[in-house]
C-alpha positions in Angstrom: -5.6 -12.1 -11.6 -8.2 -14.5 -12.8 -11.1 -16.4 -11.4 -10.8 -20.2 -11.2 -14.2 -21.2 -12.5 -13.5 -24.9 -12.4 -12.2 -24.9 -8.9 -13.5 -27.9 -6.8 -12.5 -29.6 -3.6 -11.2 -32.6 -5.6 -8.9 -30.4 -7.7 -7.8 -28.2 -4.8 -4.4 -29.8 -4.7 -3.9 -32.2 -1.9 -4.1 -35.9 -2.1 -4.9 -36.1 1.6 -7.5 -33.4 1.6 -11.0 -34.7 1.7 -13.5 -33.7 -1.0 -16.8 -32.0 -0.3 -19.4 -33.9 1.6 -19.9 -33.9 5.3 -17.1 -31.4 5.6 -19.1 -28.8 3.8 -21.5 -28.6 6.8 -22.2 -25.2 8.3 -19.4 -23.9 10.6 -20.5 -23.2 14.1 -18.5 -20.6 16.0 -17.3 -21.4 19.5 -15.7 -19.5 22.4 -12.0 -20.4 22.5 -8.7 -19.4 24.1 -6.1 -18.1 21.7 -3.3 -18.1 24.2 -1.7 -21.2 22.7 -2.4 -19.9 19.2 0.1 -17.0 19.2 3.8 -17.5 19.6 4.2 -14.5 21.9 2.1 -16.5 24.4 -0.2 -13.5 25.1 -3.3 -14.3 27.0 -6.2 -13.9 24.5 -9.6 -15.3 23.8 -12.3 -15.0 21.1 -16.1 -15.2 21.6 -16.5 -16.6 18.1 -13.9 -18.9 16.6 -14.0 -21.5 13.8 -11.5 -23.9 12.3 -11.4 -24.1 8.5 -10.3 -27.6 7.7 -11.8 -28.2 4.2 -12.4 -26.1 1.1 -16.0 -27.0 1.3 -16.4 -24.8 4.3 -15.5 -21.6 2.5 -19.1 -20.7 1.6 -20.0 -21.1 5.3 -17.2 -18.9 6.3 -18.5 -16.2 3.9 -21.9 -16.5 5.5 -20.5 -16.1 9.0 -18.3 -13.2 8.0 -21.4 -11.2 6.9 -22.9 -11.6 10.4 -19.8 -10.3 12.2 -18.4 -6.8 12.3 -14.9 -8.0 11.7 -13.0 -11.1 10.8 -9.5 -12.2 11.8 -7.7 -14.9 9.8 -5.3 -16.8 12.0 -2.6 -19.2 10.9 0.2 -20.1 13.3 -0.1 -16.8 15.2 3.7 -16.3 14.8 3.4 -12.8 13.5 0.6 -11.3 15.5 0.1 -9.3 18.7 -3.3 -10.3 20.1 -5.3 -8.3 22.6 -6.9 -10.1 25.6 -10.3 -10.1 23.8 -10.3 -10.5 20.0 -13.4 -8.9 18.6 -15.6 -10.4 15.9 -15.0 -13.8 14.2 -11.7 -15.6 14.3 -11.1 -18.2 11.5 -8.2 -20.5 12.2 -6.8 -21.9 8.9 -6.3 -25.7 9.2 -6.2 -26.7 5.6 -3.6 -29.5 5.1 -1.7 -31.1 2.2 1.4 -31.0 0.1 2.0 -32.3 -3.5 4.2 -32.0 -6.5 2.1 -30.4 -9.3 4.5 -30.4 -12.2 8.1 -31.3 -13.0 9.3 -28.8 -15.5 12.8 -28.5 -17.0 13.4 -25.2 -15.1 11.5 -25.9 -11.9 9.6 -28.2 -9.6 6.1 -26.8 -9.0 5.0 -27.7 -5.5 1.7 -26.8 -3.9 1.1 -26.6 -0.2 -2.1 -25.9 1.7 -2.4 -22.7 3.7 -2.6 -24.5 7.1 0.6 -26.5 6.7 3.5 -25.4 9.0 6.0 -23.6 6.8 9.1 -25.3 8.2 7.6 -28.7 7.8 7.0 -27.9 4.1 10.6 -26.8 3.7 11.8 -29.9 5.4 9.6 -32.2 3.3 10.6 -30.5 0.0 14.3 -31.0 0.9 13.7 -34.6 1.7 12.0 -35.1 -1.7 14.9 -33.4 -3.6 12.7 -30.3 -4.4 15.5 -27.9 -3.4 15.3 -24.1 -3.1 13.6 -23.3 0.2 16.5 -24.2 2.4 17.4 -20.6 3.3 13.9 -20.2 4.6 14.1 -23.0 7.1 12.8 -22.6 10.6 10.8 -19.5 9.9 7.7 -19.9 12.2 4.2 -19.8 10.9 2.0 -21.3 8.3 2.2 -21.5 4.5 -0.8 -19.2 4.2 0.9 -16.5 6.2 4.1 -16.6 4.1 2.9 -14.6 1.1 1.2 -12.0 3.4 4.6 -11.1 4.9 6.7 -12.1 1.9 8.8 -13.9 4.4 12.6 -13.9 3.8 15.9 -14.9 5.4 19.5 -15.4 4.5 19.3 -13.9 1.0 16.0 -15.5 -0.2 12.4 -14.2 -0.1 9.3 -16.1 -0.8 8.8 -14.0 -3.9 12.0 -15.6 -5.3 10.4 -19.0 -5.1 6.7 -18.1 -5.8 4.6 -19.4 -8.6 1.0 -18.5 -7.7 -1.6 -18.9 -5.0 -5.3 -19.5 -4.7 -7.2 -17.2 -2.4 -10.9 -17.0 -1.4 -12.5 -13.6 -1.7 -14.7 -13.8 1.3 -17.2 -11.1 0.5 -17.5 -12.1 -3.2 -17.5 -15.8 -2.6 -15.1 -16.7 -5.4 -11.7 -18.4 -5.7 -9.0 -16.4 -7.4 -5.6 -17.5 -8.7 -3.0 -14.7 -8.1 0.4 -14.3 -9.7 3.4 -12.6 -8.1 2.4 -9.4 -9.9 -1.0 -9.6 -8.4 0.5 -10.1 -4.9 2.7 -7.0 -5.3 5.5 -8.4 -3.2 8.0 -6.0 -1.6 10.2 -6.2 1.4 8.1 -7.9 4.1 5.0 -6.7 2.3 2.3 -7.7 -0.1 -1.1 -6.7 -1.4 -2.7 -8.7 1.5 -1.2 -6.3 4.1 -3.0 -3.4 2.6 -6.3 -5.1 1.7 -9.4 -4.6 3.8 -9.3 -6.8 6.9 -11.1 -10.1 6.3 -11.2 -9.7 2.5 -9.0 -12.6 1.5 -8.2 -16.1 2.9 -5.2 -17.7 1.2 -6.1 -21.4 0.5 -3.0 -22.7 -1.1 0.4 -21.6 -2.4 2.4 -22.9 -5.4 6.2 -22.7 -5.2 8.6 -22.8 -8.2 11.7 -24.5 -7.0 14.6 -23.9 -9.5 16.2 -26.6 -11.6 19.1 -26.7 -11.8 19.5 -25.8 -8.1 22.3 -23.4 -7.0 23.0 -22.5 -3.4 22.4 -18.9 -2.2 25.3 -18.2 0.1 25.7 -14.5 0.0 24.5 -13.8 3.5 27.5 -13.2 5.9 26.4 -15.8 8.4 26.3 -18.5 5.8 29.7 -17.4 4.4 31.2 -17.8 7.9 29.7 -21.3 8.5 32.6 -23.7 8.6 30.5 -26.7 7.5 29.7 -25.0 4.2 33.3 -24.0 3.4 34.8 -27.5 3.1 34.3 -30.4 0.7 33.2 -28.6 -2.5 29.9 -27.0 -3.2 27.3 -27.6 -0.5 24.1 -29.5 -1.0 20.7 -28.1 -0.2 20.6 -30.3 2.8 23.8 -28.8 4.1 22.5 -25.3 3.6 19.3 -26.2 5.3 21.2 -27.6 8.3 23.4 -24.5 8.5 20.4 -22.2 8.4 18.8 -24.2 11.2 22.0 -24.0 13.3 22.3 -20.3 12.8 18.7 -19.5 13.6 18.7 -21.7 16.7 21.9 -20.0 18.0 20.4 -16.5 17.4 16.7 -16.8 18.0 14.7 -18.1 20.9 12.3 -21.0 20.6 8.7 -19.8 21.1 8.1 -23.0 23.0 10.6 -21.9 25.6 10.0 -18.2 25.7 7.2 -16.4 23.9 8.3 -14.3 20.9 7.2 -13.3 17.4 10.6 -13.6 15.8 12.0 -10.3 14.4 9.7 -7.6 15.7 10.9 -4.8 13.5 11.7 -4.5 9.8 15.2 -3.5 8.8 14.7 0.1 7.6 15.4 1.0 4.0 17.1 4.4 3.5 18.6 6.1 0.5 22.3 6.4 -0.1 22.5 9.9 1.2 21.0 9.1 4.5 23.2 6.0 4.9 26.3 8.0 4.1 25.4 10.6 6.7 24.8 8.0 9.3 28.0 6.2 8.4 30.0 9.4 8.9 28.5 9.8 12.4 28.5 6.1 13.3 31.4 4.3 11.5 30.3 0.9 12.8 26.9 1.2 11.2 25.7 -2.1 9.8 24.1 -1.7 6.4 23.5 -3.7 3.2 23.4 -2.3 -0.3 20.1 -3.0 -2.2 19.7 -3.5 -6.0 17.7 -0.2 -6.2 20.6 1.8 -4.8 19.1 2.1 -1.3 20.6 0.6 1.8 19.0 -1.7 4.4 20.0 -0.8 7.9 20.4 -3.6 10.5 17.5 -2.8 12.9 19.0 -5.2 15.5 22.3 -3.2 15.5 20.4 0.1 16.0 18.4 -1.3 18.9 21.5 -2.8 20.5 23.4 0.4 20.2 20.6 2.1 22.1 21.2 -0.3 25.0 18.0 -2.3 24.7 19.4 -5.8 24.2 18.5 -8.0 27.3 16.5 -5.2 28.9 12.9 -5.5 30.0 10.0 -3.1 30.5 7.6 -4.8 32.8 6.9 -8.4 31.7 8.0 -7.7 28.1 11.7 -7.6 27.2 14.3 -7.7 24.5 16.1 -11.0 23.9 19.6 -11.1 25.3 21.1 -12.6 22.1 19.1 -10.9 19.4 17.9 -7.3 19.9 15.3 -7.6 17.1 13.3 -10.1 19.1 10.9 -9.0 21.8 9.9 -11.6 24.3 7.2 -12.4 26.8 9.0 -13.0 30.1 5.8 -14.2 31.7 2.3 -12.7 31.9 2.8 -10.0 29.3 -0.2 -8.6 27.5 -0.4 -6.8 24.2 -0.2 -3.4 25.8 3.1 -4.4 27.5 4.7 -5.5 24.2 3.6 -2.4 22.4 4.8 -0.1 25.2 8.2 -1.7 24.9 8.1 -1.5 21.1 7.2 2.2 21.3 10.1 2.9 23.8 12.6 1.3 21.4 11.2 3.2 18.4 11.5 6.5 20.3 15.2 5.8 21.3 16.2 4.8 17.8 14.5 7.8 16.3 16.2 10.1 18.8 19.6 8.8 18.2 19.6 7.9 14.5 16.6 9.8 13.1 15.4 6.4 11.7 11.9 5.1 12.1 11.5 1.4 13.0 8.3 -0.3 11.6 7.0 -3.3 13.4 6.7 -6.6 11.4 3.8 -8.3 13.3 0.1 -7.5 12.8 -1.2 -5.7 15.8 -4.8 -6.7 16.4 -6.9 -4.0 18.1 -9.5 -4.9 20.6 
């Protein structure tokens, strides 16, 4: 991990990101509604909210953070459970921009600002011929949130396409470039999930997109996709389109019904536990991991406990994907967490397996 001493707004990355100037003016917090800022659609508000649109505002953010008891960094709100009243200061990340940094023999190095929508970056890269993100299409949220969760889907994780990132240490007022080793990526995990709340604000992410490109098609749904099995090796665009079809068929659109995507992680167990479960439940869905452990399909566990399509008050389980909890209208954070707890209890009682939620649960 190293400090970028020559960091400036001009060198930040993005051709369409303004340099310092009027944008560096002091940020002024405002009362705001966050209901439209979380994909679960939970009614929520903040008494002090700012929008970070330019790197020149980072010092002002640090000033504000010192005057508030807590700080919540908010991107697209796609992986959060927000209470009716969010305490402290809320910083919405609205940094924009995308550019090609370097064309190497082994990779395209592409840099995206933290406030960019992740799927739009994936789509733009495919359009430019910078292939390698197609398996991660349609994952909701922003670029800045992607490393926090080490997002992944259909056989690819962000860590597989990661070069580095720049993050602002809010308390120390310094910009730091972090490598994959610094980020300590693991399954849906990173150093950012264990850092003190409000310690870091990710400003930009650099992606290393492989050259030559090869499709990653090991995931069963991709292997079953008819469009990918004819006409020779598929293009990145074909894989992108297939992933979009699969996700749209399985997962609800947050614009139609509030949801945070997959609500639980697929639990990792050692081979002994998996074998014992398989002996008791021959239809158990599991996937071998490189380290010898097995990843259990959390959706299958939840479905087998009878939760798919069921509701508990205004919160429910999606009728096509048991991993997805939905807001059927008027749900609050307590409703969602009561449902999640009931599911966890049932899975533990039947399989002796603990389910861990993926979203960040913000406490009032």
